[in-house]
DRENMARNU-918826 format. One record per atom (N, C-alpha, C): residue in one letter; atom name; x, y, z. Coordinates in pm, 1 decimal, decimal comma, padded with zeros to 6 digits. Layout:
REM DRENMARNU-918826
+------+------+----------+----------+----------+
: rest : atom :     east :    north :       up :
+------+------+----------+----------+----------+
:    A :   CA :        X :        Y :        Z :
...
+------+------+----------+----------+----------+
REM end
This chain:
REM DRENMARNU-918826
+------+------+----------+----------+----------+
: rest : atom :     east :    north :       up :
+------+------+----------+----------+----------+
:    X :    N :  00232,5 :  01358,0 :  03775,2 :
:    X :   CA :  00159,0 :  01334,1 :  03668,9 :
:    X :    C :  00189,0 :  01250,8 :  03585,1 :
:    X :    N :  00192,8 :  01084,1 :  03558,8 :
:    X :   CA :  00242,4 :  00960,5 :  03493,4 :
:    X :    C :  00188,3 :  01013,9 :  03386,7 :
:    X :    N :  00248,2 :  00947,5 :  03255,7 :
:    X :   CA :  00156,5 :  00974,7 :  03154,3 :
:    X :    C :  00105,3 :  00765,5 :  03108,2 :
:    X :    N : -00011,2 :  00741,5 :  03068,8 :
:    X :   CA : -00017,3 :  00641,1 :  03051,8 :
:    X :    C : -00041,4 :  00608,4 :  02872,4 :
:    X :    N :  00043,5 :  00497,6 :  02847,3 :
:    X :   CA : -00004,8 :  00481,1 :  02674,6 :
:    X :    C : -00126,2 :  00359,3 :  02689,6 :
:    X :    N : -00213,3 :  00403,6 :  02613,5 :
:    X :   CA : -00306,8 :  00339,2 :  02573,3 :
:    X :    C : -00369,4 :  00295,7 :  02437,2 :
:    X :    N : -00457,7 :  00227,3 :  02429,7 :
:    X :   CA : -00447,6 :  00182,5 :  02289,9 :
:    X :    C : -00511,6 :  00289,8 :  02240,8 :
:    X :    N : -00596,6 :  00417,6 :  02292,2 :
:    X :   CA : -00641,0 :  00493,2 :  02226,4 :
:    X :    C : -00505,2 :  00581,1 :  02175,5 :
:    X :    N : -00424,1 :  00615,2 :  02260,5 :
:    X :   CA : -00329,3 :  00683,4 :  02209,5 :
:    X :    C : -00210,3 :  00606,4 :  02111,5 :
:    X :    N : -00214,6 :  00480,0 :  02090,2 :
:    X :   CA : -00125,3 :  00426,4 :  01996,0 :
:    X :    C : -00204,2 :  00392,1 :  01849,9 :
:    X :    N : -00319,5 :  00385,1 :  01884,3 :
:    X :   CA : -00349,4 :  00345,1 :  01757,2 :
:    X :    C : -00456,1 :  00447,2 :  01688,3 :
:    X :    N : -00486,8 :  00520,8 :  01712,1 :
:    X :   CA : -00611,4 :  00641,9 :  01682,9 :
:    X :    C : -00575,1 :  00746,0 :  01582,9 :
:    X :    N : -00643,3 :  00710,3 :  01439,9 :
:    X :   CA : -00600,8 :  00774,2 :  01355,4 :
:    X :    C : -00630,4 :  00920,4 :  01385,1 :
:    X :    N : -00559,4 :  01063,2 :  01382,2 :
:    X :   CA : -00642,6 :  01185,7 :  01323,7 :
:    X :    C : -00709,4 :  01217,8 :  01258,3 :
:    X :    N : -00838,4 :  01357,5 :  01250,9 :
:    X :   CA : -00928,3 :  01397,0 :  01143,2 :
:    X :    C : -00906,7 :  01315,9 :  00978,6 :
:    X :    N : -00758,5 :  01366,5 :  00967,8 :
:    X :   CA : -00732,8 :  01348,5 :  00806,1 :
:    X :    C : -00696,5 :  01201,5 :  00788,6 :
:    X :    N : -00698,9 :  01102,0 :  00875,5 :
:    X :   CA : -00692,6 :  00970,3 :  00849,5 :
:    X :    C : -00530,0 :  00891,6 :  00872,6 :
:    X :    N : -00450,9 :  00991,6 :  00923,8 :
:    X :   CA : -00330,8 :  00965,6 :  00915,2 :
:    X :    C : -00273,7 :  00859,5 :  01041,1 :
:    X :    N : -00198,0 :  00765,3 :  01076,1 :
:    X :   CA : -00165,9 :  00689,9 :  01159,2 :
:    X :    C : -00081,8 :  00743,4 :  01243,8 :
:    X :    N : -00078,7 :  00729,1 :  01393,9 :
:    X :   CA :  00037,9 :  00777,7 :  01472,6 :
:    X :    C :  00193,1 :  00669,5 :  01434,1 :
:    X :    N :  00137,2 :  00554,7 :  01424,0 :
:    X :   CA :  00269,7 :  00467,2 :  01339,1 :
:    X :    C :  00228,4 :  00425,6 :  01221,6 :
:    X :    N :  00344,1 :  00465,8 :  01119,2 :
:    X :   CA :  00354,3 :  00452,3 :  00979,3 :
:    X :    C :  00399,5 :  00343,0 :  00925,8 :
:    X :    N :  00444,5 :  00250,3 :  01033,6 :
:    X :   CA :  00512,4 :  00131,5 :  00992,1 :
:    X :    C :  00456,3 :  00048,2 :  00948,3 :
:    X :    N :  00547,9 : -00042,5 :  00823,6 :
:    X :   CA :  00408,3 : -00168,4 :  00755,6 :
:    X :    C :  00438,0 : -00232,5 :  00836,7 :
:    X :    N :  00290,7 : -00301,3 :  00788,3 :
:    X :   CA :  00258,8 : -00422,3 :  00928,6 :
:    X :    C :  00205,3 : -00544,6 :  00792,7 :
:    X :    N :  00264,0 : -00633,1 :  00854,6 :
:    X :   CA :  00214,9 : -00780,5 :  00745,2 :
:    X :    C :  00172,3 : -00883,7 :  00856,9 :
:    X :    N :  00098,0 : -00940,0 :  00825,6 :
:    X :   CA :  00035,9 : -01075,9 :  00852,5 :
:    X :    C :  00036,9 : -01184,3 :  00768,9 :
:    X :    N :  00201,0 : -01306,2 :  00749,6 :
:    X :   CA :  00139,0 : -01392,7 :  00590,0 :
:    X :    C :  00142,6 : -01329,7 :  00474,2 :
:    X :    N :  00097,3 : -01324,1 :  00410,5 :
:    X :   CA :  00093,6 : -01276,8 :  00250,7 :
:    X :    C :  00039,5 : -01166,8 :  00242,7 :
:    X :    N : -00014,6 : -01057,1 :  00339,3 :
:    X :   CA : -00103,5 : -00984,8 :  00394,9 :
:    X :    C :  00008,3 : -00864,5 :  00391,6 :
:    X :    N :  00037,3 : -00758,5 :  00336,2 :
:    X :   CA :  00086,0 : -00647,0 :  00352,8 :
:    X :    C :  00000,8 : -00504,9 :  00339,9 :
:    X :    N :  00015,1 : -00423,4 :  00456,5 :
:    X :   CA : -00033,9 : -00295,9 :  00458,3 :
:    X :    C :  00078,0 : -00230,5 :  00505,7 :
:    X :    N :  00082,0 : -00113,7 :  00368,2 :
:    X :   CA :  00178,8 :  00030,3 :  00406,7 :
:    X :    C :  00077,1 :  00179,3 :  00439,3 :
:    X :    N :  00140,5 :  00196,8 :  00532,0 :
:    X :   CA :  00057,0 :  00322,9 :  00553,3 :
:    X :    C :  00072,7 :  00429,2 :  00532,8 :
:    X :    N :  00202,6 :  00461,2 :  00486,5 :
:    X :   CA :  00261,5 :  00570,4 :  00402,2 :
:    X :    C :  00242,8 :  00504,8 :  00299,9 :
:    X :    N :  00209,8 :  00486,1 :  00216,8 :
:    X :   CA :  00149,3 :  00466,6 :  00044,5 :
:    X :    C :  00017,8 :  00444,9 :  00033,7 :
:    X :    N : -00043,9 :  00422,8 :  00186,2 :
:    X :   CA : -00250,7 :  00406,5 :  00154,2 :
:    X :    C : -00231,7 :  00239,7 :  00116,9 :
:    X :    N : -00134,6 :  00152,7 :  00065,8 :
:    X :   CA : -00143,8 :  00060,2 : -00020,8 :
:    X :    C : -00167,3 : -00083,8 :  00061,4 :
:    X :    N : -00245,2 : -00181,6 :  00016,5 :
:    X :   CA : -00290,4 : -00321,1 :  00060,4 :
:    X :    C : -00242,2 : -00430,3 : -00031,3 :
:    X :    N : -00145,5 : -00494,0 :  00025,5 :
:    X :   CA : -00093,3 : -00639,4 : -00101,3 :
:    X :    C : -00096,2 : -00748,9 : -00068,1 :
:    X :    N : -00120,2 : -00831,2 : -00121,6 :
:    X :   CA : -00135,0 : -00978,2 : -00093,0 :
:    X :    C : -00087,2 : -00984,9 : -00153,0 :
:    X :    N :  00060,9 : -01089,2 : -00151,5 :
:    X :   CA :  00136,5 : -01102,4 : -00199,8 :
:    X :    C :  00221,1 : -00989,8 : -00282,7 :
:    X :    N :  00247,9 : -00995,8 : -00438,5 :
:    X :   CA :  00270,2 : -00851,2 : -00506,2 :
:    X :    C :  00154,9 : -00792,7 : -00561,6 :
:    X :    N :  00036,0 : -00843,4 : -00510,1 :
:    X :   CA : -00114,4 : -00845,4 : -00613,5 :
:    X :    C : -00153,5 : -00715,9 : -00513,8 :
:    X :    N : -00208,3 : -00616,6 : -00600,6 :
:    X :   CA : -00234,0 : -00462,9 : -00489,4 :
:    X :    C : -00393,0 : -00527,9 : -00478,7 :
:    X :    N : -00408,6 : -00487,0 : -00381,9 :
:    X :   CA : -00616,8 : -00487,0 : -00289,2 :
:    X :    C : -00647,9 : -00370,6 : -00307,0 :
:    X :    N : -00765,0 : -00323,7 : -00412,2 :
:    X :   CA : -00810,7 : -00180,1 : -00358,7 :
:    X :    C : -00901,3 : -00217,7 : -00230,2 :
:    X :    N : -00884,9 : -00092,7 : -00132,8 :
:    X :   CA : -00943,3 : -00078,4 :  00010,6 :
:    X :    C : -01003,6 :  00095,5 : -00025,2 :
:    X :    N : -01153,5 :  00084,7 : -00001,2 :
:    X :   CA : -01229,2 :  00237,8 :  00009,5 :
:    X :    C : -01131,8 :  00241,2 :  00158,7 :
:    X :    N : -01099,6 :  00388,7 :  00153,4 :
:    X :   CA : -01005,7 :  00476,8 :  00266,6 :
:    X :    C : -01059,1 :  00384,0 :  00432,2 :
:    X :    N : -01224,5 :  00389,0 :  00427,7 :
:    X :   CA : -01260,0 :  00336,2 :  00596,7 :
:    X :    C : -01174,7 :  00196,7 :  00607,9 :
:    X :    N : -01236,7 :  00121,7 :  00528,7 :
:    X :   CA : -01181,1 : -00018,3 :  00547,6 :
:    X :    C : -01045,1 : -00061,7 :  00533,3 :
:    X :    N : -00963,6 :  00084,4 :  00452,8 :
:    X :   CA : -00854,4 :  00080,7 :  00511,0 :
:    X :    C : -00735,9 :  00087,6 :  00618,1 :
:    X :    N : -00843,3 :  00165,7 :  00707,7 :
:    X :   CA : -00802,0 :  00217,6 :  00870,3 :
:    X :    C : -00853,1 :  00085,9 :  00914,6 :
:    X :    N : -00934,9 :  00078,4 :  00887,0 :
:    X :   CA : -01025,3 : -00069,5 :  00954,3 :
:    X :    C : -00896,7 : -00152,6 :  00963,2 :
:    X :    N : -00857,5 : -00221,0 :  00832,8 :
:    X :   CA : -00749,5 : -00341,8 :  00838,5 :
:    X :    C : -00636,3 : -00235,7 :  00904,2 :
:    X :    N : -00593,1 : -00162,8 :  00851,5 :
:    X :   CA : -00456,8 : -00115,7 :  00911,5 :
:    X :    C : -00505,3 : -00096,4 :  01127,8 :
:    X :    N : -00608,1 : -00118,6 :  01165,5 :
:    X :   CA : -00638,3 : -00152,6 :  01288,4 :
:    X :    C : -00658,5 : -00250,4 :  01321,5 :
:    X :    N : -00686,0 : -00315,0 :  01276,0 :
:    X :   CA : -00710,7 : -00472,3 :  01289,6 :
:    X :    C : -00563,9 : -00565,8 :  01286,3 :
:    X :    N : -00462,4 : -00510,0 :  01225,6 :
:    X :   CA : -00352,1 : -00592,5 :  01199,0 :
:    X :    C : -00252,5 : -00510,3 :  01277,7 :
:    X :    N : -00246,9 : -00413,1 :  01337,9 :
:    X :   CA : -00209,1 : -00343,0 :  01450,7 :
:    X :    C : -00249,9 : -00399,0 :  01581,1 :
:    X :    N : -00366,1 : -00464,6 :  01574,1 :
:    X :   CA : -00443,4 : -00541,9 :  01697,5 :
:    X :    C : -00470,1 : -00652,6 :  01716,6 :
:    X :    N : -00440,9 : -00746,7 :  01634,4 :
:    X :   CA : -00405,7 : -00867,1 :  01627,3 :
:    X :    C : -00450,9 : -00977,8 :  01748,5 :
:    X :    N : -00561,2 : -01086,7 :  01696,6 :
:    X :   CA : -00608,8 : -01166,8 :  01775,9 :
:    X :    C : -00679,7 : -01058,2 :  01964,0 :
:    X :    N : -00772,5 : -01001,7 :  01911,4 :
:    X :   CA : -00841,5 : -00914,7 :  02019,2 :
:    X :    C : -00954,7 : -00891,0 :  01956,3 :
:    X :    N : -01061,7 : -00912,4 :  02063,8 :
:    X :   CA : -01219,1 : -00848,0 :  01988,9 :
:    X :    C : -01243,0 : -00757,0 :  02045,2 :
:    X :    N : -01305,9 : -00681,5 :  01937,6 :
:    X :   CA : -01338,1 : -00538,3 :  01984,7 :
:    X :    C : -01484,2 : -00572,2 :  01950,2 :
:    X :    N : -01572,8 : -00492,5 :  01984,4 :
:    X :   CA : -01689,9 : -00418,7 :  01972,0 :
:    X :    C : -01715,2 : -00336,0 :  01891,5 :
:    X :    N : -01862,4 : -00344,3 :  01831,8 :
:    X :   CA : -01903,9 : -00207,3 :  01709,8 :
:    X :    C : -01890,9 : -00075,7 :  01818,2 :
:    X :    N : -01929,3 : -00093,7 :  01887,6 :
:    X :   CA : -01903,9 :  00057,2 :  01981,1 :
:    X :    C : -01760,2 :  00099,7 :  01963,8 :
:    X :    N : -01653,5 : -00007,3 :  02025,8 :
:    X :   CA : -01514,4 : -00014,1 :  02038,4 :
:    X :    C : -01456,0 :  00047,9 :  01917,0 :
:    X :    N : -01490,4 : -00033,0 :  01759,7 :
:    X :   CA : -01429,5 :  00013,1 :  01686,2 :
:    X :    C : -01468,3 :  00120,4 :  01586,5 :
:    X :    N : -01593,9 :  00194,3 :  01660,7 :
:    X :   CA : -01649,7 :  00340,3 :  01583,4 :
:    X :    C : -01560,5 :  00425,7 :  01647,7 :
:    X :    N : -01525,1 :  00396,8 :  01821,2 :
:    X :   CA : -01478,6 :  00499,4 :  01864,0 :
:    X :    C : -01316,5 :  00512,6 :  01853,5 :
:    X :    N : -01266,8 :  00400,1 :  01823,9 :
:    X :   CA : -01112,9 :  00406,0 :  01773,3 :
:    X :    C : -01049,7 :  00386,7 :  01616,3 :
:    X :    N : -01157,3 :  00348,6 :  01554,6 :
:    X :   CA : -01136,6 :  00377,6 :  01399,3 :
:    X :    C : -01223,8 :  00484,0 :  01346,4 :
:    X :    N : -01334,9 :  00483,5 :  01372,2 :
:    X :   CA : -01379,0 :  00627,8 :  01324,7 :
:    X :    C : -01350,0 :  00788,0 :  01411,2 :
:    X :    N : -01357,3 :  00715,2 :  01525,4 :
:    X :   CA : -01272,9 :  00846,5 :  01610,2 :
:    X :    C : -01442,9 :  00912,1 :  01635,2 :
:    X :    N : -01448,4 :  01009,9 :  01736,0 :
:    X :   CA : -01490,6 :  01103,8 :  01830,1 :
:    X :    C : -01587,5 :  01198,7 :  01719,6 :
:    X :    N : -01539,9 :  01206,4 :  01579,7 :
:    X :   CA : -01612,2 :  01351,0 :  01469,1 :
:    X :    C : -01695,7 :  01330,5 :  01415,2 :
:    X :    N : -01721,1 :  01169,4 :  01414,4 :
:    X :   CA : -01812,5 :  01169,4 :  01328,4 :
:    X :    C : -01926,9 :  01079,6 :  01440,4 :
:    X :    N : -02051,8 :  01094,9 :  01358,8 :
:    X :   CA : -02167,9 :  01049,0 :  01425,6 :
:    X :    C : -02260,8 :  00948,0 :  01335,6 :
:    X :    N : -02217,1 :  00818,6 :  01366,7 :
:    X :   CA : -02297,1 :  00754,4 :  01259,5 :
:    X :    C : -02349,4 :  00615,7 :  01381,1 :
:    X :    N : -02431,3 :  00508,8 :  01318,4 :
:    X :   CA : -02495,5 :  00399,4 :  01399,5 :
:    X :    C : -02428,7 :  00301,4 :  01380,1 :
:    X :    N : -02424,4 :  00203,6 :  01497,3 :
:    X :   CA : -02273,9 :  00077,9 :  01478,7 :
:    X :    C : -02316,1 : -00026,2 :  01382,2 :
:    X :    N : -02403,9 : -00008,3 :  01310,7 :
:    X :   CA : -02444,4 : -00116,0 :  01220,9 :
:    X :    C : -02371,1 : -00043,5 :  01094,9 :
:    X :    N : -02304,3 :  00039,9 :  01088,4 :
:    X :   CA : -02199,6 :  00119,9 :  00985,2 :
:    X :    C : -02091,7 :  00032,2 :  00956,2 :
:    X :    N : -02042,1 :  00002,3 :  01103,0 :
:    X :   CA : -01943,0 : -00117,2 :  01146,7 :
:    X :    C : -01976,0 : -00251,0 :  01033,6 :
:    X :    N : -02046,8 : -00285,4 :  01048,6 :
:    X :   CA : -02110,0 : -00416,0 :  00981,5 :
:    X :    C : -02105,8 : -00408,1 :  00851,2 :
:    X :    N : -02149,1 : -00289,7 :  00717,7 :
:    X :   CA : -02103,7 : -00272,0 :  00624,8 :
:    X :    C : -01951,6 : -00250,3 :  00563,6 :
:    X :    N : -01882,8 : -00214,0 :  00651,4 :
:    X :   CA : -01764,3 : -00203,8 :  00649,8 :
:    X :    C : -01703,0 : -00329,5 :  00676,5 :
:    X :    N : -01722,3 : -00428,6 :  00768,6 :
:    X :   CA : -01672,8 : -00531,8 :  00803,5 :
:    X :    C : -01716,3 : -00599,8 :  00624,1 :
:    X :    N : -01778,4 : -00582,9 :  00614,5 :
:    X :   CA : -01833,0 : -00679,4 :  00513,2 :
:    X :    C : -01779,7 : -00651,9 :  00364,8 :
:    X :    N : -01776,3 : -00493,8 :  00368,6 :
:    X :   CA : -01695,3 : -00408,1 :  00219,0 :
:    X :    C : -01521,5 : -00540,5 :  00230,9 :
:    X :    N : -01494,6 : -00468,8 :  00369,5 :
:    X :   CA : -01335,8 : -00558,9 :  00358,9 :
:    X :    C : -01298,1 : -00683,8 :  00348,9 :
:    X :    N : -01435,1 : -00778,6 :  00411,3 :
:    X :   CA : -01477,0 : -00908,8 :  00360,4 :
:    X :    C : -01396,5 : -00958,2 :  00213,5 :
:    X :    N : -01501,0 : -00852,6 :  00136,1 :
:    X :   CA : -01516,2 : -00883,3 :  00018,7 :
:    X :    C : -01376,2 : -00851,6 : -00074,9 :
:    X :    N : -01334,3 : -00741,6 :  00012,2 :
:    X :   CA : -01211,3 : -00718,2 : -00079,6 :
:    X :    C : -01114,4 : -00812,9 : -00099,5 :
:    X :    N : -01082,2 : -00920,2 :  00077,3 :
:    X :   CA : -00986,9 : -00991,9 :  00093,2 :
:    X :    C : -01023,1 : -01156,3 : -00009,5 :
:    X :    N : -01190,1 : -01125,0 :  00021,2 :
:    X :   CA : -01220,5 : -01268,3 : -00050,0 :
:    X :    C : -01166,0 : -01297,4 : -00159,0 :
:    X :    N : -01169,3 : -01269,6 : -00260,3 :
:    X :   CA : -01057,7 : -01329,6 : -00397,8 :
:    X :    C : -00906,8 : -01385,2 : -00391,8 :
:    X :    N : -00871,2 : -01321,1 : -00257,0 :
:    X :   CA : -00744,7 : -01426,9 : -00238,8 :
:    X :    C : -00750,4 : -01491,9 : -00093,8 :
:    X :    N : -00878,2 : -01551,6 : -00090,3 :
:    X :   CA : -00908,7 : -01656,8 : -00001,1 :
:    X :    C : -00863,5 : -01604,0 :  00160,2 :
:    X :    N : -00898,3 : -01446,4 :  00166,7 :
:    X :   CA : -00854,4 : -01401,7 :  00333,1 :
:    X :    C : -00941,0 : -01355,8 :  00376,8 :
:    X :    N : -01040,9 : -01365,1 :  00303,8 :
:    X :   CA : -01194,6 : -01272,8 :  00407,5 :
:    X :    C : -01191,2 : -01418,2 :  00553,1 :
:    X :    N : -01180,5 : -01481,6 :  00597,9 :
:    X :   CA : -01188,3 : -01545,1 :  00709,9 :
:    X :    C : -01058,3 : -01503,4 :  00817,7 :
:    X :    N : -00946,2 : -01398,6 :  00772,0 :
:    X :   CA : -00925,5 : -01344,9 :  00888,4 :
:    X :    C : -00947,6 : -01242,9 :  01007,8 :
:    X :    N : -01079,9 : -01190,6 :  00919,1 :
:    X :   CA : -01230,5 : -01112,0 :  00982,8 :
:    X :    C : -01275,8 : -01180,4 :  01034,1 :
:    X :    N : -01291,7 : -01194,7 :  01192,6 :
:    X :   CA : -01426,6 : -01359,7 :  01210,0 :
:    X :    C : -01494,1 : -01218,4 :  01332,1 :
:    X :    N : -01620,2 : -01303,6 :  01284,1 :
:    X :   CA : -01732,1 : -01228,9 :  01375,7 :
:    X :    C : -01769,0 : -01327,4 :  01509,3 :
:    X :    N : -01753,4 : -01258,5 :  01657,0 :
:    X :   CA : -01742,4 : -01328,2 :  01730,6 :
:    X :    C : -01863,8 : -01325,7 :  01779,5 :
:    X :    N : -02000,0 : -01395,0 :  01817,1 :
:    X :   CA : -02105,1 : -01387,6 :  01815,1 :
:    X :    C : -02136,9 : -01309,2 :  01932,8 :
:    X :    N : -02238,7 : -01216,1 :  01998,6 :
:    X :   CA : -02265,1 : -01149,5 :  02088,9 :
:    X :    C : -02115,2 : -01060,1 :  02121,9 :
:    X :    N : -02028,1 : -01060,9 :  02057,5 :
:    X :   CA : -01912,9 : -01005,3 :  02135,5 :
:    X :    C : -01859,2 : -00885,3 :  02024,3 :
:    X :    N : -01818,8 : -00939,1 :  01917,5 :
:    X :   CA : -01796,6 : -00773,9 :  01799,0 :
:    X :    C : -01690,7 : -00865,8 :  01694,6 :
:    X :    N : -01568,9 : -00841,2 :  01696,6 :
:    X :   CA : -01517,4 : -00899,8 :  01554,3 :
:    X :    C : -01354,2 : -00897,6 :  01623,6 :
:    X :    N : -01275,1 : -00986,7 :  01544,8 :
:    X :   CA : -01170,9 : -01053,4 :  01574,3 :
:    X :    C : -01067,0 : -01031,4 :  01449,3 :
:    X :    N : -00941,2 : -01000,1 :  01465,7 :
:    X :   CA : -00872,8 : -01011,0 :  01324,4 :
:    X :    C : -00764,2 : -01125,1 :  01405,7 :
:    X :    N : -00696,8 : -01234,0 :  01310,5 :
:    X :   CA : -00672,5 : -01308,8 :  01329,1 :
:    X :    C : -00604,2 : -01402,6 :  01206,8 :
:    X :    N : -00419,7 : -01412,1 :  01274,7 :
:    X :   CA : -00315,3 : -01398,9 :  01208,4 :
:    X :    C : -00373,6 : -01565,8 :  01089,5 :
:    X :    N : -00311,0 : -01547,2 :  00966,7 :
:    X :   CA : -00368,4 : -01637,5 :  00858,3 :
:    X :    C : -00355,3 : -01798,9 :  00936,9 :
:    X :    N : -00230,7 : -01832,9 :  01001,1 :
:    X :   CA : -00163,5 : -01885,3 :  01014,5 :
:    X :    C : -00284,5 : -01961,4 :  01153,7 :
:    X :    N : -00336,2 : -01923,9 :  01193,0 :
:    X :   CA : -00434,2 : -01990,1 :  01296,6 :
:    X :    C : -00596,8 : -01948,1 :  01249,7 :
:    X :    N : -00581,2 : -01894,9 :  01095,2 :
:    X :   CA : -00741,4 : -01849,8 :  01082,0 :
:    X :    C : -00743,8 : -02039,2 :  00967,7 :
:    X :    N : -00635,7 : -02039,2 :  00926,7 :
:    X :   CA : -00646,0 : -02206,4 :  00864,5 :
:    X :    C : -00734,5 : -02257,1 :  00909,7 :
:    X :    N : -00886,3 : -02317,7 :  00857,2 :
:    X :   CA : -00919,8 : -02480,0 :  00906,5 :
:    X :    C : -00902,1 : -02568,5 :  00918,8 :
:    X :    N : -00906,6 : -02642,9 :  01016,5 :
:    X :   CA : -00843,6 : -02762,1 :  01036,6 :
:    X :    C : -00917,5 : -02929,8 :  00952,9 :
:    X :    N : -01031,8 : -02844,6 :  00898,1 :
:    X :   CA : -01109,3 : -02942,7 :  00834,6 :
:    X :    C : -01041,3 : -03072,6 :  00746,1 :
+------+------+----------+----------+----------+
REM end
């Protein structure tokens, strides 16, 4: 019997919100610590609700890949909850709102008709 490691096994939080990978994540000035449940921009703490924290953790662990609402519901919320797919939009909006004062709301992009994408800061800066 072969054991396959896939995205479901490596990123899914359990019912209580603990992640299999407790390692800190960073993207430019944005830092996330799953063990302390804290997010920082530089040295400034960012207030995130628990679900926005889980969503940001998932995105930072899987950058530059588009995820549909259904995929995010399954991978971030899990199969233990019954909610509508538009709930994802609400949490994305809240996450962007929390990052906006730091000029980082652009790191979570909407990909029309596909879903959402977390992009590294360096590639998210516009070239206008």
